[in-house]
C-alpha positions in Angstrom: -24.0 -23.8 -73.5 -27.1 -22.7 -75.0 -29.2 -20.4 -72.8 -32.3 -22.2 -73.7 -33.3 -24.8 -71.4 -34.1 -28.5 -72.8 -37.9 -28.2 -74.1 -38.6 -31.8 -72.2 -37.8 -30.0 -68.8 -39.6 -26.9 -69.8 -42.5 -26.1 -67.3 -44.9 -24.9 -69.7 -44.2 -27.4 -72.7 -42.7 -25.0 -75.3 -39.9 -22.8 -76.5 -38.1 -20.4 -74.4 -39.3 -17.7 -76.3 -42.8 -18.3 -76.2 -43.4 -18.7 -72.0 -43.9 -14.9 -71.7 -47.6 -15.1 -72.2 -48.1 -18.3 -70.7 -48.1 -19.4 -67.4 -46.0 -22.1 -65.5 -47.6 -25.3 -64.7 -49.1 -25.6 -61.1 -47.2 -28.9 -60.5 -43.7 -26.9 -62.0 -44.7 -24.1 -59.4 -44.9 -26.7 -56.3 -41.7 -28.1 -57.5 -40.2 -24.9 -58.2 -41.1 -23.8 -54.5 -40.0 -26.9 -52.8 -36.7 -26.7 -54.8 -37.2 -30.1 -56.8 -37.2 -28.6 -60.1 -34.6 -29.6 -62.4 -31.8 -26.9 -62.8 -32.6 -26.1 -66.5 -36.4 -25.6 -65.5 -35.8 -23.8 -62.4 -33.8 -21.6 -64.5 -36.8 -21.1 -67.1 -39.0 -20.4 -64.3 -36.7 -18.0 -62.6 -36.8 -15.9 -66.0 -40.6 -16.0 -66.2 -41.1 -14.9 -62.5 -39.4 -11.6 -63.8 -41.7 -10.8 -66.1 -45.3 -12.8 -64.6 -46.8 -11.2 -61.3 -49.5 -13.8 -61.9 -47.0 -16.6 -61.3 -44.9 -14.7 -58.7 -48.0 -14.9 -56.8 -48.8 -18.4 -57.0 -45.2 -19.3 -56.3 -45.4 -17.0 -52.9 -48.6 -18.7 -51.9 -47.2 -22.2 -52.6 -44.0 -21.2 -50.6 -46.3 -20.0 -47.7 -48.5 -23.4 -47.8 -45.0 -25.4 -47.7 -44.2 -23.5 -44.7 -47.3 -23.8 -42.9 -47.2 -27.6 -43.5 -43.7 -28.2 -42.5 -45.0 -26.1 -39.3 -47.8 -28.3 -38.8 -45.5 -31.7 -39.2 -43.0 -30.1 -36.7 -45.9 -29.9 -34.1 -47.3 -33.3 -34.4 -46.7 -35.7 -31.6 -44.4 -37.9 -32.4 -46.4 -41.0 -31.0 -50.2 -40.1 -31.6 -52.3 -41.2 -28.4 -54.0 -44.7 -28.6 -57.7 -44.5 -28.7 -59.5 -46.8 -26.2 -56.1 -48.0 -24.6 -56.8 -46.4 -21.3 -60.3 -47.5 -21.3 -59.4 -51.2 -22.1 -56.9 -51.2 -19.3 -59.2 -49.8 -16.9 -62.1 -52.2 -17.7 -59.7 -55.4 -17.2 -58.4 -53.9 -14.1 -62.2 -53.4 -12.9 -63.0 -56.8 -14.4 -60.8 -58.5 -12.1 -61.3 -56.4 -8.9 -64.9 -57.7 -9.0 -63.5 -61.5 -9.8 -61.4 -60.8 -6.6 -64.3 -59.3 -4.7 -66.8 -62.1 -5.8 -64.2 -65.0 -4.8 -63.6 -63.4 -1.4 -67.4 -63.0 -0.9 -68.0 -66.5 -2.0 -65.0 -67.6 0.4 -66.3 -65.6 3.3 -70.1 -67.0 2.9 -69.1 -70.5 2.7 -67.6 -70.5 6.1 
């Protein structure tokens, strides 16, 4: 097998040998950090990361961002509270109570 990945999957759009002076595209960095990059492209990114401190830092930042977002997603309530639901129930019950009091007062004053 040729060690050069398919050019269509290259995260920088150029021949394997020409990537050392170019940085990996942002979407490829994110996909690499999420583990969703095709195998050939991931291998090419890993080779590039051996040479490029800038891209290593970008991958580290992307991985940290992904960890933070996953942690935040786990901490979200399963069923977010509904706005105003409690107030509506209280208002309806208060309205019913007032109607009952008004009805009772009307009956009492009639007699």
